[in-house]
N, C-alpha and C positions, 0 to 999 in steps of 0.2 A: 689227776685226770689220766686215764689209761692210755698207754702208748698205742698208736695206730699200727695195724699190721701192714697195710698197703701204704705206699708212698703218698705223702701229702703234696698236692700240687701247689706251688707258690709262684705266682706271677708278680714280677717286679716291673712296674711301669715307671720309666725314668727318662730323663733328658739330661744330657751332659752339661747343660747350662746350670743345673742345680747341684750345689756342693753337698747338700744333705743326701741327695740321691747317690752320690759317690760313696758316702759313708755306708749307706744301706747296701749298696752293691758289693762293696768289699766284705762287709760282715756276712752277708748271705752267701757269697761265693765261698767263704771260708767254711761255713757250716754245712756245705754240701758233703763234706767228708765226715761230719759228726751226726747230722740228723738224717732221718729217713724221708728225704724230700726229693721232689722233681722240680728244680728251680728253672723257671722259664723267664728269659730276659725279653722284655717287651718295650723297645724304644718307642716313645710317643712324643708329641709336640707340646711342651709345657705352655707355650703361648696360647695354643688352642684351648687347653684346659682352663687357663686363667680367664680367657675371654668368655667361654661358654658357661663357666661356673660363677662368674661375677667376682672372682677373687683378684687380688693385687699382689705383685711381687713384694716379699717382706722388706726388701731394700728401699721400696718406695714409701714406706712408713718410717719416718725418722728414728723413732725409738727402737723399732725392730731392727733397723739397719745398724744402729750402734750396738745392740745386743748381739747381732750376728757376728760381728767382728771378733768379740771376745769368745763367744760360744764356739765358733769354728776353730779358734786357736786351742781351746780346751779339748775339743773333739779330735783335733789333729794329734794331740799328745796321747789322749786316752785310747783312741781306736787305732792309731798308727797309720793314718792316711795323710800324706804330705800336702795338705791344703795351704795354698798361699794366695792371698787376694790379688787379683789382676791389678796392674798399675793404673789402668784406666778402666775402672769397674763399669761405669755407665756406658762407655764406648764398646767395651768387649762383651759384657753380659746383656745389657739392655738394647743397645743400638745394633750391634752385629748379630747377636743371637746364635742359634745353633741349627738352623734349618738344614743346611747342607750336611752337617755332621749327622743329624738324625736321619736324613735320607740315605746317607752312606751306610749307617748301621742297619737301616731297614733293608737296603739292597743286599748287603752281606748276609743278614739274617734269613732272607728268603732263599738264598742260594747255598750258603755255607754257614749254618747256624753254629757250628762248633767253633767258628772264628770270632763270634760276636763278643764273647767275654773279654778276650785280650784286646780287641779293637776298642771296645768301650773304655777299658783301663787306659790305653794309650791316649785316647782323646781327652779323658779327664786329666791326665798328667800334663797334657799340653796347655789346656785352658785354665786349670785350677792349681797348677803347681809351678809350671815353667813360664807362664805368661806368654804363651805362643798362640798363634792364630789357628782357628779350626773352621774357617769359612772358605778359604781359597783351595783350589784343586791340589796345588803343590803341598799344602799343609796336610790335607786329608791323605794324600799319597804317602807322606812321611809317617803319619800316624799308623797307617795300615802296614807299611813296611816294618815299622818297629814292632808291630803286633805279630809279625811272621807271616803275613798274608802274601801269597805269591803275586808276581807282577801281573799274571793273566787275570787273576781274580780281582786285583785292584783296578786294572783297566776296565774290566767288565762292569764293576760296581760304579766307577766314576762315570762311565758312559751312560749309566742308567739313572743318574740323579734326577733327571727331568722326565723320565719315562712315566707314563700314566700309571703303570702297574705299581711302581714304587710310591708315587704320590698317593694312590688309592689305598695302599696298605698302611702307610703312615697315618692317613686320616682315619682308616678303619680302626687301627689300634687306639688312636686318641679317642674316637667315639666310643669304643668298647670300655675304656677306662671311665669315661663320663657316665656310661650306663651303670657301671658299678658304684658310681657316686663320687668319683675323683674331683678334687678341688685344688690339687697341688701335686708336688713331687717331693719324696717318692711316694707313690701309691702302691701298696702291697696287697694283693688279693690272695687269700689262702682258701683252698677248696678242701672241705672235709665232709665226707659222707654225701657228696654231690651238691653241697651248699657252699656258695662263695661268701667269704667274710672279708670286708675291707679293713685294712690297717693303714694309718697314715704316719709318716715320719720315720726317721732313722733311729728313733729311741723306743721303738715298740718291739724289739727283739725278744725281750724276756716274756712279754705278753704272748707273742707268737709261739714261743717255745711251749709255754703252758697250754696254749690252745690246741697244739698238735701232739701234746703228750711227750715233749722232748725236754732235755735239760739245757738251760742257758748257762754257759761257762764264761761269760764275758766276751770281749771283742776278738779274742783269739789272735792277738798280734803276732804270736809265734808262727801262725799259718799265713801271714801276709805274702801276697804275690807281687807286691810293689817294691821296686828297687829305687831308692831315692836317698840323696844325702840330706834331704830336708825333714826327715823324720826325727 
C-alpha cells in the first residue's frame, strides 16, 4: 500500500483502568517518531462504553480472566511495559474504577494537551505497576507532579473535576467513541482520506501500519519512555 503524503490522524480512545490500553498507548507514542501520524489522545470512560455497548469486562468471564493474567505477563516482557496486577484486583479495578483519573486527564487535555501523554503514563504506572491509588485527590496530585505538571495547572485541574464542562467533555468523548463503534478499550480510530476506520486492541499495530502505508518494526522497546525496575 502506498505511503500517505499527509499525516494520518490516529485517535486513541483509552481509559487508564485498561491494561491493554496502556500497551497500545506506549507503542503508539513510540511510533510518533517513526510514522507520519498525528496521534490524538482521547481519554474516555470505559464503564460507559461497556454499559452502552452491552459488553462485559474480560475479568468478569472466568476463562478470560485466567487468560489475561498470563497474556499480560507475556505482553509486559514483549512490549516493555511494566504491568503488575493490583493486589486487590476487584477492589481497585472494578469497585474503585477510574472516574476521577479520567476527569483529571480530560481537564488537563482541555487546557494543556501537551501534558496529557506523560500524565497518562504516570497514572498507568500508579494503578498497573506500583499498586497505588488513582481515585483520591492526593493520589492524582502525586501523579500529575511526577508527570512534570506545574502546581498551578494541577490545582486548576483538580478544582475542575466536578465542573460541568469537564463532565460534558468526558461524556462527549465517550459518546464519540460509541458512534465510531467502540465496545471496549483500547479503541483506535484511523482517519485516511477523510474516512475513519476503527481498530480494536493493542495487537493491531501491524495492521494499522499496513493501513496507513507505514512499516511496523515491532514494539520499539528501545524507544520506551517508561522508567521502572519491573521491566
